[in-house]
C-alpha positions in Angstrom: -31.2 -13.2 -43.8 -27.5 -14.1 -42.4 -27.4 -17.3 -44.0 -28.6 -16.0 -47.5 -26.1 -13.1 -47.1 -23.1 -15.6 -46.5 -23.9 -17.7 -49.5 -24.6 -14.8 -51.6 -21.4 -13.5 -50.8 -19.6 -16.7 -52.0 -21.8 -16.5 -55.1 -20.8 -13.0 -55.9 -16.9 -14.0 -55.6 -17.6 -16.8 -57.9 -19.5 -15.0 -60.2 -16.9 -12.0 -60.5 -14.5 -14.5 -62.3 -17.0 -14.7 -65.3 -16.4 -11.5 -66.4 -12.9 -10.4 -64.5 -10.7 -12.2 -66.7 -12.4 -11.0 -70.0 -11.3 -7.5 -69.1 -7.5 -7.9 -68.6 -7.0 -10.7 -71.4 -5.1 -8.3 -73.9 -2.7 -7.4 -70.7 -2.5 -10.8 -69.8 -1.5 -12.1 -73.1 1.7 -9.3 -73.2 2.3 -9.9 -69.3 2.6 -13.9 -70.1 4.0 -13.8 -73.5 1.6 -15.7 -75.2 -1.4 -15.5 -77.9 -5.0 -14.3 -77.5 -6.2 -17.5 -78.2 -4.4 -19.0 -75.2 -5.1 -16.1 -73.2 -8.7 -16.9 -73.9 -8.5 -20.1 -72.8 -8.3 -19.3 -69.1 -11.9 -18.4 -69.8 -12.8 -21.6 -71.6 -10.5 -23.4 -69.2 -12.8 -22.2 -66.2 -16.1 -22.8 -68.3 -14.9 -26.4 -69.0 -14.3 -27.1 -65.1 -17.4 -26.0 -63.9 -18.7 -28.2 -66.9 -17.1 -31.1 -65.7 -17.5 -30.7 -61.7 -21.3 -29.7 -61.6 -22.9 -33.0 -61.8 -19.8 -34.4 -59.6 -20.5 -31.5 -56.8 -24.2 -31.6 -57.1 -24.2 -35.4 -56.2 -21.6 -34.7 -53.4 -23.7 -32.0 -51.9 -26.8 -34.6 -51.8 -24.1 -37.4 -50.7 -22.3 -35.8 -48.0 -24.2 -32.5 -47.2 -25.0 -29.3 -48.3 -22.6 -27.1 -45.9 -19.4 -29.7 -46.3 -19.2 -29.2 -49.9 -19.9 -25.7 -49.8 -16.9 -25.2 -47.2 -14.5 -27.5 -49.5 -16.0 -25.7 -52.5 -14.9 -22.2 -51.1 -11.6 -23.6 -49.6 -10.6 -25.1 -53.1 -11.6 -21.6 -55.0 -9.8 -19.6 -52.9 -6.6 -21.2 -52.7 -6.7 -21.7 -56.5 -7.4 -18.1 -56.6 -4.3 -17.4 -54.8 -2.0 -19.8 -57.2 -3.4 -18.0 -60.1 -2.3 -14.7 -59.0 1.4 -15.9 -58.7 1.5 -18.2 -62.2 3.9 -17.1 -64.3 3.1 -19.6 -67.1 0.3 -19.4 -69.6 -0.1 -23.1 -69.2 0.1 -23.2 -65.5 -2.5 -20.2 -65.5 -4.8 -22.6 -67.7 -4.6 -25.6 -65.3 -5.1 -23.1 -62.2 -8.1 -21.9 -63.9 -9.8 -25.1 -64.2 -8.6 -25.9 -60.5 -10.3 -22.9 -59.6 -13.4 -23.6 -61.5 -13.7 -27.1 -59.7 -14.4 -25.1 -56.6 -16.6 -22.5 -57.8 -18.7 -25.5 -59.3 -19.6 -26.9 -56.2 -20.8 -23.4 -54.6 -23.8 -22.7 -56.8 -25.6 -26.8 -56.1 -24.7 -26.5 -52.6 -25.9 -22.9 -52.3 -29.2 -23.9 -53.5 -29.6 -26.8 -51.5 -28.7 -24.9 -48.2 -31.3 -22.3 -49.2 -34.0 -25.1 -50.1 -33.6 -26.7 -46.9 -34.1 -23.6 -44.6 -36.1 -21.3 -46.2 -39.4 -23.0 -46.5 -42.0 -21.4 -48.4 -39.9 -18.5 -49.1 -37.5 -20.6 -50.9 -38.8 -19.4 -54.6 -37.9 -16.3 -54.1 -35.0 -16.7 -52.7 -33.4 -18.6 -55.2 -35.1 -16.2 -57.6 -33.0 -13.8 -56.0 -29.7 -15.5 -56.9 -30.4 -14.3 -60.4 -29.4 -10.6 -59.1 -26.0 -11.8 -57.1 -24.8 -12.9 -60.6 -25.0 -9.4 -62.5 -23.8 -7.8 -59.8 -20.7 -10.1 -60.0 -20.7 -9.5 -64.0 -21.0 -5.6 -63.1 -18.1 -5.2 -61.0 -15.7 -7.8 -62.3 -14.7 -5.9 -65.6 -14.5 -2.6 -62.9 -12.2 -4.4 -60.6 -10.2 -6.1 -63.7 -10.0 -2.7 -65.3 -8.9 -1.2 -62.3 -6.2 -3.6 -61.5 -4.8 -3.8 -65.1 -4.5 0.2 -65.1 -3.3 0.9 -61.5 -1.8 -2.6 -60.2 -1.1 -5.7 -62.0 -3.2 -8.4 -63.9 -2.4 -10.9 -60.8 -5.0 -8.2 -58.9 -7.9 -10.2 -60.9 -6.8 -13.4 -58.9 -6.0 -12.2 -55.9 -9.1 -10.1 -55.1 -10.8 -13.7 -54.0 -8.7 -14.5 -51.7 -9.8 -12.1 -48.5 -13.4 -12.7 -49.9 -13.2 -16.1 -49.8 -11.4 -16.5 -46.1 -14.3 -14.2 -44.7 -17.1 -16.6 -46.5 -15.1 -19.6 -44.4 -15.2 -18.3 -41.4 -18.8 -16.9 -41.5 -20.1 -20.4 -42.8 -18.5 -22.3 -40.1 -20.1 -20.1 -37.6 -23.7 -19.2 -39.1 -24.6 -21.7 -41.6 -26.6 -24.7 -40.0 -25.0 -27.8 -39.9 -26.3 -30.7 -42.5 -29.4 -32.7 -41.4 -28.3 -36.7 -41.2 -28.5 -38.2 -44.6 -30.5 -41.4 -44.9 -30.2 -44.4 -47.5 -27.6 -45.9 -49.4 -24.7 -43.2 -50.7 -24.8 -42.9 -55.0 -21.7 -44.3 -56.4 -19.8 -41.8 -58.3 -20.1 -42.6 -62.4 -16.5 -42.5 -63.5 -17.0 -43.9 -67.0 -19.6 -41.1 -67.6 -17.3 -38.1 -66.2 -14.8 -39.7 -68.3 -16.7 -39.8 -71.3 -18.4 -36.0 -70.9 -15.2 -34.6 -70.0 -13.2 -36.3 -73.0 -15.8 -35.3 -75.4 -16.0 -31.5 -74.0 -11.9 -30.9 -74.0 -11.4 -32.4 -77.5 -14.6 -30.0 -79.0 -12.8 -26.6 -77.3 -9.4 -28.3 -78.7 -10.8 -28.0 -82.5 -12.9 -24.9 -82.1 -9.1 -23.3 -80.5 -7.1 -25.0 -83.5 -9.3 -23.1 -85.9 -8.4 -19.7 -84.1 -4.9 -20.3 -85.5 -3.4 -18.3 -88.3 -3.3 -20.4 -91.4 -5.8 -23.1 -90.3 -8.0 -25.3 -92.4 -10.8 -27.8 -91.3 -8.9 -30.6 -93.4 -6.0 -30.3 -91.0 -5.8 -33.4 -88.8 -5.5 -30.9 -85.7 -9.0 -29.9 -86.1 -10.7 -33.3 -87.1 -9.1 -35.5 -85.1 -10.4 -33.6 -81.8 -13.6 -33.1 -83.8 -13.9 -36.8 -84.2 -13.0 -37.3 -80.4 -15.5 -35.1 -79.2 -18.1 -36.5 -81.7 -17.7 -40.4 -80.4 -16.8 -39.4 -76.5 -19.9 -37.4 -76.4 -22.3 -40.3 -78.3 -20.6 -42.6 -75.9 -21.5 -40.5 -72.9 -25.2 -40.4 -74.0 -25.5 -44.1 -74.9 -23.9 -45.1 -71.5 -26.2 -42.8 -69.5 -29.1 -44.4 -71.0 -27.9 -48.0 -69.8 -26.4 -47.2 -66.5 -28.4 -47.8 -63.3 -26.7 -45.0 -61.7 -25.6 -42.5 -64.4 -23.6 -39.7 -64.3 -26.4 -37.5 -65.0 -29.8 -39.0 -65.2 -31.1 -38.9 -69.1 -34.5 -37.4 -68.3 -33.0 -34.7 -66.4 -31.3 -33.6 -69.3 -34.1 -34.1 -72.3 -36.9 -35.5 -70.4 -40.5 -33.1 -70.8 -39.9 -30.1 -69.4 -36.4 -30.8 -68.5 -35.2 -30.4 -71.9 -36.5 -27.0 -72.9 -35.6 -25.5 -69.5 -32.0 -26.3 -70.3 -31.7 -25.8 -74.0 -32.9 -22.1 -72.7 -30.4 -21.8 -70.1 -27.5 -22.9 -72.7 -28.9 -20.1 -75.2 -30.2 -17.1 -73.2 -28.2 -18.0 -70.2 -24.7 -19.1 -71.4 -24.9 -17.5 -74.3 -26.0 -14.3 -73.1 -23.2 -14.8 -70.7 -20.2 -15.0 -73.2 -21.9 -12.0 -74.8 -21.3 -10.0 -72.0 -18.2 -11.5 -71.4 -16.6 -10.1 -74.5 -18.0 -6.7 -74.6 -14.8 -5.5 -72.9 -12.6 -7.2 -75.7 -15.2 -6.4 -78.4 -14.7 -2.2 -77.3 -11.0 -2.4 -77.2 -10.7 -4.1 -80.8 -13.4 -2.5 -82.8 -13.5 1.2 -81.0 -9.9 1.3 -79.4 -11.4 1.6 -75.7 -9.0 1.3 -73.1 -9.4 -1.7 -70.6 -11.0 0.5 -67.6 -13.2 2.1 -69.6 -14.5 -0.8 -71.6 -15.0 -2.6 -67.8 -16.9 0.4 -67.1 -19.3 0.5 -69.8 -21.0 -2.7 -68.5 -22.2 -0.8 -65.4 -25.4 0.0 -67.0 -25.8 -3.5 -68.0 -25.3 -4.9 -64.6 -27.5 -2.4 -62.8 -30.3 -3.1 -65.4 -29.8 -7.1 -65.0 -29.9 -6.7 -60.9 -33.1 -4.4 -61.3 -35.0 -6.8 -63.7 -33.9 -9.9 -61.7 -35.2 -8.5 -58.6 -38.7 -7.4 -59.9 -38.9 -10.1 -62.2 -38.6 -12.4 -58.7 -41.1 -10.7 -56.6 -43.8 -10.4 -60.1 -43.0 -14.3 -60.8 -45.9 -15.9 -58.9 -48.1 -13.8 -60.6 -46.8 -13.6 -64.4 -45.8 -17.3 -64.2 -42.6 -18.4 -66.3 -43.0 -18.3 -69.8 -44.3 -14.4 -70.0 -41.1 -13.0 -68.8 -38.7 -15.7 -71.0 -40.6 -14.3 -74.0 -40.0 -10.4 -73.0 -36.6 -11.2 -71.8 -35.2 -13.4 -75.0 -36.7 -10.6 -77.5 -34.9 -7.5 -75.5 -31.4 -9.7 -75.1 -31.8 -10.2 -79.2 -32.3 -6.8 -79.8 -29.4 -5.8 -77.4 -27.0 -8.3 -79.2 -28.1 -6.9 -82.6 -27.4 -3.6 -81.9 -23.9 -4.3 -80.7 -23.1 -5.6 -84.2 -24.5 -2.7 -85.6 -22.2 0.7 -86.0 -23.7 3.5 -84.2 -25.6 6.5 -86.3 -24.1 9.6 -87.2 -23.9 11.7 -83.8 -24.4 8.9 -81.4 -20.8 8.0 -79.1 -19.5 4.7 -79.7 -19.5 4.4 -76.2 -22.9 5.6 -75.1 -24.0 3.0 -78.0 -22.3 0.1 -76.7 -23.6 0.9 -73.2 -27.0 1.3 -74.0 -26.8 -1.9 -76.0 -25.3 -3.6 -73.3 -28.0 -2.1 -71.0 -30.7 -4.2 -72.9 -29.0 -7.4 -72.7 -28.8 -7.0 -69.1 -32.0 -5.8 -68.8 -33.5 -9.0 -71.0 -31.0 -11.3 -68.8 -32.4 -10.1 -65.4 -36.2 -10.9 -66.6 -35.2 -14.5 -67.5 -33.2 -15.4 -64.6 -35.6 -16.1 -61.9 -38.2 -17.8 -64.1 -35.7 -19.8 -65.7 -34.2 -20.9 -62.3 -37.2 -22.1 -60.8 -38.8 -23.4 -63.8 -36.3 -26.8 -63.3 -36.5 -26.3 -59.5 -40.1 -26.8 -59.2 -40.1 -30.0 -61.5 -38.3 -31.6 -58.5 -37.6 -29.8 -55.4 -36.1 -32.6 -53.6 -33.2 -33.0 -56.5 -32.4 -29.2 -55.6 -28.4 -29.7 -56.1 -28.4 -31.6 -58.9 -31.0 -29.8 -60.7 -29.2 -26.4 -59.6 -26.1 -28.0 -60.9 -27.6 -29.2 -64.3 -28.6 -25.6 -64.9 -25.6 -24.0 -64.3 -23.6 -26.5 -66.3 -26.0 -25.9 -69.1 -25.4 -22.2 -68.9 -21.4 -22.9 -68.6 -22.1 -25.3 -72.1 -23.2 -22.0 -73.8 -20.7 -19.6 -72.6 -18.1 -22.4 -73.8 -19.2 -22.3 -77.5 -19.8 -18.5 -77.3 -16.2 -17.7 -75.9 -14.8 -20.4 -77.8 -16.2 -19.6 -81.1 -15.7 -16.1 -80.8 -12.0 -15.9 -79.5 -11.2 -18.3 -82.5 -12.9 -16.3 -84.6 -11.3 -12.9 -83.8 -7.5 -14.4 -83.3 -7.2 -15.2 -86.9 -9.0 -12.0 -88.2 -7.2 -9.3 -89.8 -10.2 -6.9 -88.3 -11.3 -8.7 -85.2 -13.4 -6.3 -84.5 -15.5 -6.5 -87.7 -15.6 -10.8 -87.0 -16.9 -10.1 -83.9 -19.9 -7.7 -84.8 -20.7 -10.7 -87.4 -20.9 -13.0 -84.3 -23.0 -10.8 -82.4 -25.4 -10.5 -85.4 -25.4 -14.4 -85.8 -26.1 -14.6 -82.3 -29.0 -12.6 -82.3 -30.6 -14.2 -85.2 -30.2 -17.8 -83.3 -31.7 -16.3 -80.3 -34.9 -15.0 -82.2 -35.2 -18.4 -84.1 -35.4 -20.0 -80.2 -38.2 -18.1 -78.7 -40.6 -21.0 -79.7 -39.1 -23.6 -77.3 -40.4 -21.2 -74.7 -43.9 -22.8 -75.2 -42.1 -26.1 -73.8 -41.4 -24.8 -70.5 -43.9 -25.8 -67.9 -46.0 -23.1 -66.7 -46.7 -22.2 -63.1 -47.9 -19.8 -60.8 -47.2 -19.4 -56.7 -44.8 -20.9 -54.7 -43.3 -24.6 -55.2 
């Protein structure tokens, strides 16, 4: 329990950063005298760093040991958080956010490896309980963000990580068991694969970011050139891993039987939902004029619902299997997202409407988390750190796409709140359309 508490605290620290920055976007924009589009890049850069570093950290965890990578990741994350709070330039802050994400990317794979190595027959439930930690971070992040913005400074959203990170480092050094000896040849790092994937993702985000500028048009070279680079780089990445003896990511882990459906569902219902939740405070401010503190507090019900449903689904998972909670959670998320897009009925306060809609999204997300986390791991437990990295990478890709599209659309709109409402409506339609994918998820009952 002590080991679980230590890794859970690190996961909590990392998960807070997925929502705390969104609450402070408006204040950060004015504090650094930049545009909302560049301010939004403090979120997308964090997601980009995660996507690029997750497979690397997964391999490093298997190569050098879960405990070593866990400690190194927390050190990098904590140091970068301190530097983010001291930044006085938006471009420096964006670069530091990518570095912060590089540290955070190593926490989930190494923590998963630690749990799988030391929890025996209870590892399915321990891993499932990870799903209740991230909603806690998503819930308290906007609250802290609102408090810091209202009563202190936006820099506090980064400084808050420093004492937590230092505590995790001290506790992990004393109580997390040392790594077991690693036998066999250590796999080499696939540098070309990393370059292709990183180039493709960065170019794609640059293209999406341009569309958010005023007077942007799709035939501009500022859009077509990075889009072409993204398409070519990602094609070369998939071609490369299909022919490499030691690829950056093994192809069957991306689109093989079972893995493909799980990864796609994690991107849609995990990452897409995270993007929906992260932008609710901005939506509340743009459409309904709700201030930063109140917009952060309205996510409390969403966070509580996610925590309760995640814990409940974890203990019921051996009986329900994976598909039933995935179906139920997917439907509830879609309903909550659609309600966000709609205007509240006459007599219903907008704040209560947003809070209720967010609660449904949180409940559905909580129901899905344990099943989506275990469904991939039980296919190959011996590759726990790599699979945990791939799952989180799929979620982050979904978050990148959701937030990039939303911020790009909002930045160039005369009525950003109304535009964001249309984004939520389209997201709900996409989530409903994706439900048949659940039938392709390998079913399983019991521990693994």
